[in-house]
C-alpha positions, 0 to 999 in steps of 0.5 A: 386331710382338709376336708372336715370330719373326712376320717368317718368317710374313710373309717366306712369305706375300710370297714365296708371293703374290708367286710366285703373283702372276707365275704368275697374270700369266704361266699364268692360273693358280695351282697347286696345289702352291703354295697346297696347299703354304703351306696345309700348312705354315702351321700348322706354322710358327706352332707351330714359331715359338712353340717356337723363341721356348721359349715353352709348347706349349699355345701352340704349338698354340693358334697352328697352331690359329688358322692353321687358323681363319684359313683358314676364316675368310678362305675364306667370302669368295672361296667365295661367290665361287668359288660365284656364278664371280665368281673361279677355284678358284686365288684360293679356295686362294691366300685360303685360304693367305694366311688360314693364313699371317697367321692370321685378322685379318692375312689379314682384312685383307691380303684386303680390301687385295686386293679394294680393290685389284683392285676400283680396278684392274679397271675401268682394265684392262676400260674398256682393254680395251673391255669395261667396259659388258660386264663391268658388266652381267654382274655386274647380271645375277648380281647379280640372279640371286641374288635371283631364283628358278630360272626367272626367273633371266636367262642371262649368255652364257659368252663375254661373260664378262671374267677378271681376274688376282688375283693380283697383287691379293692379293701387293698386299694381303699386302704392305700388310698386312706394312707396315703391322704389321711 
């Protein structure tokens, strides 16, 4: 960790994603006050940590810009998944907040670890619920529909779709990233 006061950012990112994971597990939603709050505070937090280290103000402005850029970069893949109905809006906003807090490089790393964790855990949960094969069939249909013309697309029954709580996986991704970079 070479950035000044980066540990403060790490603690905030861990706290935000932990609260999101708990609320996602209990209520099935990640609240707007948490995600929008983190998105709004992150650029100022990055600027403040640079100012606290007595570094030039242009560096502080640059770090705030990197925070905004991190949110934009980290939301690209989740936006595609959201558009396809694969994740919820709360997950999308949470991943944008992670990008704003951890900036581009660490944000993408945390997002990748979170998606890997979800990829490993989701099949076990779906198999336990008896929904694994139906979900795989739906995923194949949705994937094939992306490459078919509108009139040739196969419909997927909304009732047969399975939802997975992504909040805990995002927390795992952030925790692993923080562990590797502290």
